[in-house]
N, C-alpha and C positions, 0 to 999 in steps of 0.2 A: 521579281523577288516574291510576289504573292503566290505564283505558281509553285515555287520552291517550298514555301510554307505549307501550302495545301498538300503537297506531296509528302511532307513530313507527318501530316496529320492522318493520312490514310491508314497506317497501321493502328493508330489510336481508335479511329472510328470502327474498325472491324473488331477491336478488342472489346469495345463497349457492347457489341452484339444486341441491337434493338429487339431481337426476338426474345431476349431474357428480361425484358421490361416487366416489372411486377406491379408498380404503381402506375396510375394513369399519367399520360403525358400530353402536352401541347408543345410540339417541337418548335413552334415559332417563338415561344416564351420560356418554356421549361421542359426538360426531359429527365427521365430517371432510367438508370440501367443497373441491374443486379450484377455485381462482380464477384461476390462470395455469399455464402449463407449469412444472412443478417446484415450485409453490407451493400450499399448502393452508392452510385455516383449520381449527383444532381448537376445538371448543366443549365445555366441561364446565359443570357447574351448581353454583351455590352457594345454599344456603338462607339467606335473610336475614330479620331480624325486620321490617324496614320494607317491603321489596318482595316478599317471598316467594322463590320459586325463580327465580333469574336466570341467564341464560347468560353465560359468561365465555369470551372467545375469545383464542386465540393463533395463531401461524403455524408452519408447518413448511416449510423450504426443502430440497429434495432435489437433489443434483448428484452424478453418477457414483456412485450407490448409497451416498451418505453424506447424512445428514440433520442439520440444525440446527433446534432447536426454540426458538421465541421465546415465552416465557411458558409456565409449566407449567400443567397442569390444576389444579383447586382443591384436590386432596388427593393423598396418596401412592398410594392404591388406584387412582384414575383415571389417575395418571401411569404406573403400572405397566402398565395396559391400553394406554395410548398407546405406550409404548416397545415392548411386545410386538407390537402391531399393525404398527408400523413394521418391526421386526425380522423379522416373519413375511413381509414382502415382500422379504426378502434385502437390507435397507437397514440400514446401521450408523448409530446415532445418535452423532454426533461431539461435540456440545456443546449446551448450553442457555443462552439469554440471557434474563435476567430484566429486564423493563421497569421495574418499580417494586416496592415492598416491601409489597404487600397480598396476601392469600390468593388473589385472582383471578389473580395472576401468579407467585407462588412457593409456593403451598400444597402442591405436590407435589415440591418441590426435593429432598427427602431421597431419594425413589425414584430420581432420576437419579444422585445421589451414590453410593447403594448399588450401582449398576451401573457405577460408575467413569466416569460421564459428567461432564465438567468443565463448570463454569458460570463 
């Protein structure tokens, strides 16, 4: 079953195109890929009992040096890395939007709130 799941992910991996990465990345913990002008995918990882280590993605939209994050990384530590990486590009994170209430989308929400970033 795992081989089937990996096979399904192959087109997604090529669509992300790591050569288009704009922001720095640590692929063991967090990766960023540009998908359109001003729009990036962020990928963090969640260790599960059933599937093992799985990628969890969200988006970042940047306009006029302001960023909005859609779905947090899976934990606060990785969210802090995400925020710092964005801020290191002289971009202010203005808000975070949580898509649904599982750790793959809000696991790192506390890190955003500690920085005064509204959700």
